[in-house]
C-alpha positions, -999 to 999 in steps of 0.1 A, spaced: -362 531 -70 -334 540 -95 -310 547 -71 -317 520 -44 -309 498 -74 -285 517 -86 -266 508 -54 -277 475 -55 -264 467 -92 -238 494 -101 -226 491 -136 -197 479 -144 -178 512 -158 -141 501 -170 -114 527 -155 -92 549 -178 -71 523 -199 -89 494 -184 -91 466 -210 -71 483 -237 -45 469 -258 -12 478 -248 0 509 -270 40 517 -267 48 552 -286 77 571 -295 79 605 -279 62 621 -304 31 597 -299 31 577 -326 27 540 -321 61 518 -322 45 481 -312 6 476 -303 0 442 -281 -39 433 -282 -55 421 -247 -62 385 -234 -92 383 -259 -71 395 -283 -92 427 -288 -73 457 -304 -87 485 -289 -66 516 -279 -73 544 -256 -83 579 -270 -96 607 -252 -123 630 -266 -102 655 -274 -74 628 -295 -104 628 -319 -117 644 -351 -142 669 -342 -160 661 -376 -165 624 -364 -183 636 -331 -203 658 -353 -214 625 -374 -220 605 -349 -240 624 -330 -262 637 -361 -264 600 -375 -267 585 -335 -278 606 -311 -289 646 -319 -303 652 -287 -272 636 -265 -264 664 -246 -300 672 -235 -315 640 -224 -307 621 -193 -298 586 -208 -329 577 -231 -350 598 -256 -384 590 -250 -394 603 -286 -370 577 -297 -379 553 -272 -417 559 -284 -413 552 -319 -397 522 -314 -423 508 -290 -450 514 -317 -430 499 -343 -423 470 -319 -461 461 -311 -470 463 -349 -443 440 -359 -443 417 -330 -406 422 -326 -378 451 -323 -373 467 -354 -357 498 -343 -338 501 -311 -342 537 -306 -312 536 -286 -296 567 -273 -255 568 -272 -261 561 -236 -278 530 -242 -255 518 -266 -227 521 -239 -250 503 -215 -253 477 -243 -217 472 -248 -209 472 -211 -236 447 -202 -250 429 -234 -281 415 -235 -305 397 -258 -328 420 -282 -360 416 -262 -380 441 -244 -367 429 -212 -334 434 -225 -343 470 -236 -359 479 -202 -324 467 -185 -305 488 -209 -323 519 -201 -320 513 -163 -282 508 -172 -282 538 -193 -297 559 -162 -270 546 -139 -243 561 -162 -260 592 -169 -262 595 -128 -226 586 -122 -204 600 -156 -205 630 -171 -217 633 -208 -183 636 -224 -169 610 -205 -199 585 -217 -190 596 -250 -154 587 -244 -165 551 -232 -183 548 -267 -154 562 -283 -133 536 -268 -158 505 -268 -175 508 -298 -172 474 -323 -162 482 -356 -159 446 -371 -139 417 -362 -113 419 -332 -115 459 -336 -130 478 -309 -131 517 -304 -126 546 -329 -89 550 -330 -85 511 -336 -106 514 -365 -91 544 -379 -56 528 -379 -67 494 -388 -89 509 -419 -74 540 -427 -40 539 -418 -43 571 -396 -51 582 -362 -86 592 -350 -76 631 -349 -65 629 -385 -100 621 -407 -116 636 -435 -157 643 -441 -161 609 -457 -140 591 -432 -155 607 -406 -193 596 -416 -178 563 -425 -163 554 -390 -196 571 -374 -218 544 -389 -199 513 -389 -207 502 -357 -244 501 -364 -234 469 -387 -199 462 -381 -195 428 -402 -221 438 -427 -203 472 -437 -166 464 -431 -149 483 -458 -122 459 -458 -148 431 -468 -179 448 -481 -164 483 -498 -197 488 -516 -220 483 -483 -197 504 -469 -196 534 -491 -234 535 -491 -238 534 -455 -210 564 -452 -235 582 -475 -265 577 -457 -246 594 -429 -234 621 -450 -271 631 -461 -283 630 -429 -257 657 -418 -268 680 -446 -301 677 -437 -295 690 -403 -273 719 -418 -242 711 -401 -218 706 -431 -225 728 -461 -239 710 -492 -201 713 -511 -185 696 -485 -209 667 -484 -209 664 -524 -170 663 -522 -173 637 -497 -198 615 -512 -173 617 -545 -142 607 -521 -131 572 -532 -131 545 -503 -93 541 -494 -88 514 -471 -55 509 -466 -42 471 -451 -27 483 -420 -1 459 -403 8 465 -366 38 483 -363 70 467 -353 94 500 -352 107 488 -318 94 456 -313 118 443 -286 119 475 -264 81 477 -263 81 440 -257 106 446 -227 84 476 -216 49 463 -213 65 433 -192 79 460 -170 50 481 -166 18 453 -168 -7 476 -158 -3 505 -184 -24 507 -214 -1 532 -231 35 538 -226 51 571 -242 86 561 -247 114 584 -252 124 573 -286 133 597 -315 111 584 -343 141 598 -371 168 579 -353 150 545 -343 142 548 -385 177 554 -392 187 524 -368 157 500 -389 172 511 -425 207 506 -415 201 471 -398 183 462 -427 210 474 -450 240 454 -428 219 423 -430 232 407 -465 268 415 -451 267 395 -423 260 355 -420 230 336 -410 229 335 -373 241 367 -370 226 395 -352 236 431 -336 223 455 -312 221 491 -315 218 517 -283 215 555 -289 213 581 -252 209 613 -250 238 623 -228 221 653 -209 189 636 -201 199 596 -202 170 590 -225 172 564 -249 163 577 -286 172 548 -303 168 512 -295 178 482 -319 179 446 -301 185 426 -329 194 426 -371 159 414 -381 127 403 -353 111 384 -373 146 361 -385 143 332 -364 180 321 -378 195 353 -362 176 349 -334 158 378 -338 135 375 -309 165 380 -283 171 413 -270 208 416 -270 207 451 -257 198 432 -224 222 402 -234 249 394 -208 281 389 -232 319 394 -225 327 431 -227 362 426 -245 383 455 -238 354 480 -235 361 483 -197 399 498 -199 392 538 -203 373 535 -161 404 512 -152 424 542 -166 401 569 -154 404 559 -120 443 551 -125 444 588 -130 422 597 -99 446 578 -76 478 597 -88 493 562 -103 493 579 -139 490 610 -159 483 607 -199 516 601 -210 529 579 -179 552 555 -195 541 520 -190 553 488 -208 541 464 -233 561 434 -233 560 399 -220 556 403 -181 545 381 -156 518 396 -131 509 373 -103 515 340 -124 493 357 -151 515 369 -183 488 385 -208 490 388 -247 478 418 -271 450 408 -290 474 409 -320 501 392 -301 525 419 -313 545 437 -286 554 477 -287 576 480 -259 576 518 -243 541 531 -249 524 562 -228 490 555 -210 473 574 -237 484 550 -264 480 522 -243 444 527 -244 439 541 -276 455 511 -290 440 488 -262 469 472 -253 464 442 -226 493 442 -208 497 474 -198 461 474 -188 465 440 -169 495 457 -147 475 488 -141 446 466 -132 470 447 -104 483 483 -90 447 495 -85 434 464 -74 407 442 -92 381 447 -60 383 486 -62 378 483 -101 349 462 -95 335 488 -72 338 517 -94 322 501 -122 292 496 -100 291 525 -94 291 536 -128 263 514 -136 278 481 -145 272 450 -123 300 424 -136 287 393 -136 314 364 -130 313 325 -136 299 307 -105 322 310 -77 343 336 -94 357 371 -78 369 401 -94 406 391 -112 430 402 -133 411 388 -164 383 409 -157 401 437 -179 403 417 -206 367 407 -207 365 375 -180 331 389 -167 296 393 -182 280 424 -189 259 440 -216 255 468 -239 227 489 -217 253 489 -186 282 497 -207 262 526 -227 253 542 -192 289 539 -180 304 556 -211 279 580 -211 293 596 -176 324 607 -202 304 634 -216 286 639 -182 317 652 -163 317 618 -149 281 616 -135 261 586 -144 221 577 -141 203 549 -153 187 549 -184 156 564 -191 133 548 -214 104 566 -209 92 602 -212 83 603 -173 105 605 -145 145 610 -134 167 584 -122 189 593 -92 228 607 -101 261 593 -88 292 609 -93 314 574 -110 341 595 -121 357 627 -112 349 659 -137 390 657 -145 394 620 -152 363 618 -169 375 644 -192 409 632 -196 398 598 -209 371 614 -236 397 635 -248 424 606 -253 396 587 -271 389 609 -295 421 618 -306 421 635 -341 441 602 -356 413 582 -345 385 601 -373 385 573 -391 390 536 -394 415 513 -404 395 507 -434 391 550 -444 356 538 -451 338 565 -424 345 594 -404 330 624 -387 321 656 -398 347 681 -396 338 698 -361 317 668 -344 340 649 -321 334 611 -315 351 595 -287 350 559 -290 363 522 -277 364 488 -293 363 455 -279 364 417 -289 355 381 -268 380 355 -266 373 332 -295 355 361 -316 323 357 -302 313 398 -294 324 427 -315 318 459 -296 320 497 -300 308 525 -281 313 559 -290 307 595 -271 296 630 -289 286 660 -274 248 654 -275 250 614 -277 265 582 -265 263 553 -287 267 515 -283 271 487 -309 272 448 -305 277 424 -330 276 381 -330 257 355 -325 230 353 -297 240 312 -296 277 323 -291 293 304 -319 322 320 -329 326 347 -358 361 343 -369 379 374 -384 351 397 -367 362 418 -338 355 456 -327 378 473 -351 367 460 -385 330 451 -373 317 471 -351 332 505 -355 324 513 -393 284 507 -376 294 529 -350 304 558 -372 272 550 -393 252 556 -365 270 585 -354 264 603 -388 227 600 -386 225 618 -349 212 652 -348 238 674 -337 222 688 -311 223 719 -285 249 704 -266 285 721 -261 316 708 -250 326 709 -218 355 732 -211 386 717 -196 383 717 -160 405 732 -130 417 701 -121 435 692 -154 462 713 -165 492 706 -188 529 697 -185 560 686 -206 570 655 -188 601 631 -198 609 596 -202 619 570 -187 615 590 -152 581 604 -160 585 635 -143 581 671 -151 607 682 -178 613 710 -152 624 686 -124 649 664 -148 684 666 -155 688 671 -192 709 642 -199 680 622 -185 652 634 -202 655 614 -232 622 619 -247 597 649 -240 558 642 -239 535 666 -237 510 652 -210 475 658 -193 478 661 -156 449 655 -130 451 676 -95 487 690 -101 499 654 -98 531 639 -118 538 605 -106 575 589 -120 573 557 -138 565 525 -123 593 510 -105 605 471 -114 581 443 -108 609 421 -99 632 431 -73 663 413 -86 664 441 -117 685 463 -91 664 495 -107 656 510 -79 658 544 -75 657 558 -110 678 576 -119 706 548 -107 739 560 -96 771 534 -105 804 533 -93 827 529 -126 864 513 -124 885 545 -134 909 523 -162 882 495 -178 848 518 -172 836 484 -161 808 489 -131 811 480 -97 780 464 -81 768 458 -44 796 438 -28 820 436 -59 822 470 -54 836 470 -16 858 440 -28 876 462 -54 877 493 -28 896 466 -1 918 454 -34 924 488 -47 927 513 -13 947 538 -35 922 541 -62 895 563 -65 860 550 -86 841 573 -105 801 579 -106 778 578 -133 741 587 -129 719 564 -157 683 574 -161 672 538 -168 643 522 -187 617 497 -174 627 463 -176 626 448 -210 623 485 -230 661 480 -245 648 457 -269 623 483 -284 646 514 -283 663 530 -309 704 526 -302 709 561 -293 685 556 -263 698 519 -255 733 536 -249 722 562 -228 705 539 -203 724 507 -206 748 497 -174 780 496 -176 797 466 -180 801 442 -149 837 441 -136 852 409 -143 852 404 -104 816 405 -102 797 373 -89 769 364 -112 742 372 -83 755 408 -79 750 414 -117 721 437 -122 692 414 -141 711 385 -135 723 354 -158 720 372 -194 698 352 -218 716 339 -251 704 323 -282 716 291 -296 719 274 -329 718 310 -348 741 339 -347 738 377 -355 733 385 -394 726 343 -401 712 337 -436 686 315 -436 675 294 -465 657 259 -473 668 254 -507 643 225 -511 613 254 -504 627 287 -516 600 316 -506 582 295 -482 579 296 -447 609 283 -428 611 265 -395 644 263 -373 650 245 -342 665 268 -313 669 272 -280 679 295 -256 698 297 -218 697 321 -188 671 342 -175 644 330 -152 609 314 -156 598 311 -194 613 325 -222 592 346 -247 603 340 -283 593 371 -305 598 380 -343 597 416 -351 583 420 -317 551 399 -322 547 367 -298 556 332 -312 560 307 -288 579 305 -252 601 278 -242 623 275 -209 660 279 -203 677 251 -226 650 239 -240 646 231 -278 620 250 -296 606 255 -332 608 290 -346 589 294 -377 600 327 -400 563 332 -422 581 359 -448 611 361 -461 636 392 -454 653 407 -425 639 396 -390 648 408 -357 645 375 -332 639 384 -295 639 364 -264 628 377 -233 620 366 -202 592 387 -177 619 402 -156 632 422 -186 662 402 -196 665 396 -233 683 385 -261 680 398 -300 703 391 -330 694 401 -365 686 371 -391 682 374 -432 652 347 -442 653 339 -480 
């Protein structure tokens, strides 16, 4: 009959984790954040081996000494309960076993004889279907402990501030008795009643001889220490994210390192006072070898609504500024376009109608690829992207884990390298970790279980070279000199600032970890004066300093990488360069033994190809004879011989930035008067009007104040760019007056240049 009833009305036995609060823990098992169930009940999953043996001993001694011997119902206890019920006309003592208590928890009933009989039948069902340990585990997880607290783990954390595995004798006795009258004996509400009930259990345990009398006396004398437990919020945004991604899980074991997470939390709290209201930040730390996320701070303060603390900025799509540039240089290395010291130009340049400016508006002229990357110069990057191809670059970034978001209807274009796209901190850190993983990329791992697929996004050689460039010794301190790395530990890092000072980024790579920093306002409001180098980098260095060194070793130089000495301006190996053409020597990292020459000109009219350039010179005057001009000269002087000069040319626009001795070595001979304008290299020269070399400028009414003069320039082609001391001021067109302001007194160099490299410059004194 019992078997038939069991089949007709099976007990509702919850499965493992069913009905539990969701608990997200760090890699050591400590809670990061907990979420109650749909009814607001706090119930944390716990196994029998995760509970103190003292609690089990106290529970069985007080509630059910014969638990492991009876079939679910204790006849002696039930007989006593029946006698009491007949004597008093109502149920006085339950006589319930632990199995019966579990049955009542799972199937609540009224305290009547019929209800008790139903409880007994359910107990038999449980004993038939489950082992004793499984029944006891159900009790450990579902017993009521007052209010919305259920289960011994929830009770231990709520009332005692510790897990159930760490209970003392007195604490074990307290929790053993609490489910009998959870509201009446709640230690945080009725401490005296709780102590009396606890001591009753202790005496019972002593009576049965389970604990020595001395231990029991010490437990009785132990004061009740109730801790006002606050739900943990050590990684609230990451926990929320993982709960949403794992809706069926009751326990989520993350890979978070508690020491690193505590360091990030302390750092964010200290930084809060340094930033205006509304400003938030995001910090992400990843272990390079495994891809495990060891630290996650999604906002400045979760509870600060003015700072949008509930918004997870690790996942938020923002403009990356210049943080994508290392991957552009990596692909250019792989495709044989550059080596680390390739000569690039940082000067006004029109690239398919796009004329980029640097963040500082200052131009540096000739720079190496490594210098251009470290200094985050925009013009060389746009030039390089155009040669690589925006679509090709977008494809590489996808392999590296960065899936760019474009404006509606947008597609890969030259602005992408300056931040004209969207990505997030998580994707950036994923990609940067490849610099320490020999170019390999895998998705970040937030939990202890599982590994993601590995993709070879960069070659081992290009990843090694780019990382070496980004960790050069002179970058070990910030411009403020406030933070530096310990000797022996290297940090390769890159910054980024989005348009309008909306996002400040810094991403760094050590041997063991990759760190990402974002600072800004989640609502996109600009923060003038805050940018990567001054806002995010100091935070990056502070995070790097709190990281454990780890056991990671530095990767040796790959076989595909070598060192060689190259010469500017040609860009090829010094061993293959004539001494007179080697103006500057540089030691370069070379990938796959490829030493490409300096890029040729973008403007065919520059007449610079090939390089070095062979020029025929009139023997008497030394004037240059170019193109058809040479033919006419030979026709007019059949008995004369020209001489030949071979000149190593610098890229267009380089001359204003070069020292005089290099200018003279690379300057083309003055064209012969017989040459027509369209036969002259670089075409019509530029002339500055309204001022002369060595002019002294002064406003007698406003001495030592900014001085504005109206000037014009003629010649060149297209827009003319005006610079003071190589810092861009404005642009105009040939013959159009423009106002130029000298902000400070002193000696200044005024330069006008078109995008083909033609220029004019002169020195003035402002007083």
